[in-house]
C-alpha positions in Angstrom: -13.0 -11.2 -12.7 -12.7 -7.2 -12.1 -14.8 -6.2 -9.7 -13.9 -8.5 -7.8 -9.9 -7.6 -7.8 -11.6 -3.9 -7.7 -12.8 -4.5 -4.2 -10.2 -6.9 -2.7 -8.5 -4.0 -4.0 -10.3 -1.2 -2.2 -10.7 -3.0 1.0 -6.9 -3.3 0.8 -6.8 0.9 0.5 -9.5 1.4 3.5 -7.6 -0.9 5.5 -4.6 0.6 5.0 -5.7 3.7 5.4 -7.4 2.9 8.5 -3.5 2.6 9.9 -1.6 5.4 8.2 -1.8 9.0 9.5 -4.0 11.3 8.5 -2.2 13.5 6.4 -0.8 10.2 4.7 -3.7 9.5 3.6 -5.3 12.1 2.3 -2.1 12.0 -0.6 -3.7 8.5 -0.4 -6.8 9.6 -1.6 -5.4 12.3 -3.9 -4.2 10.1 -5.9 -6.9 7.9 -5.9 -9.0 10.1 -8.1 -9.3 9.3 -11.1 -7.4 13.1 -11.9 -4.6 11.2 -10.6 -3.7 9.0 -12.5 -0.9 11.3 -15.4 0.9 11.9 -12.2 0.2 8.0 -9.6 1.4 5.6 -12.7 5.3 7.7 -12.8 5.3 7.5 -9.2 4.4 4.2 -9.4 6.6 3.3 -11.3 9.9 5.4 -9.3 8.3 3.5 -5.9 9.0 0.0 -8.6 12.2 0.7 -10.1 13.8 2.4 -6.7 12.9 -1.1 -5.1 16.1 -2.4 -7.0 17.9 0.1 -4.8 17.0 -2.0 -1.8 20.5 -1.5 -0.6 20.9 1.7 -0.4 20.3 3.5 3.4 17.4 5.8 1.9 15.2 3.2 -0.4 13.6 0.6 0.2 12.1 -3.1 -1.1 9.0 -1.5 0.6 8.0 0.8 -2.7 7.6 -2.8 -4.6 4.4 -2.9 -2.8 4.1 1.5 -2.4 4.5 1.5 -6.5 2.5 -2.0 -7.0 -0.4 -0.1 -5.1 -0.4 2.8 -7.0 0.3 0.8 -10.5 -2.4 -1.8 -8.7 -5.3 1.2 -9.9 -5.0 1.5 -13.1 -4.3 -2.3 -13.8 -7.6 -4.3 -13.2 -4.9 -8.1 -12.8 -2.9 -6.4 -10.4 -5.4 -5.4 -8.7 -6.9 -9.2 -7.0 -3.0 -9.9 -6.5 -2.6 -6.7 -5.0 -5.3 -6.4 -2.5 -4.4 -9.7 -1.2 -0.5 -7.9 -0.4 -1.3 -5.2 0.9 -4.2 -6.6 3.5 -1.9 -9.9 4.1 0.9 -7.1 5.1 -1.0 -4.6 6.6 -3.1 -7.2 9.1 0.3 -8.4 10.6 2.0 -5.2 11.2 -1.3 -4.5 13.8 -0.1 -7.7 14.6 3.4 -6.6 15.1 1.4 -3.9 17.2 -0.3 -5.5 19.7 2.3 -7.7 20.0 4.8 -4.8 21.1 2.0 -2.5 22.4 1.3 -6.1 25.5 4.9 -6.7 25.4 5.7 -2.9 27.1 2.3 -2.6 29.5 3.5 -3.7 32.9 1.8 -7.3 34.3 
């Protein structure tokens, strides 16, 4: 089960990196490095905690997804569900972008 969860999480990271800007992708890759565990876990925890303040203008519920994505790298039972959720969100984002571009294009 751990192998399948890891594969799902890797696919989620790959799809997410394809949609992110280069600078953000580099930061995400650095955070995924096994040597970055000491910073990945506290940042993930802070993102999860800050998602509870979603009603404030600067913070949002999307921080929950980012925090879980970082924590899932080190917590095996979270890998598959978080990976599937991120894959679903990225595909919905792509569909929304296509819809918006089709709406904006003339004709």
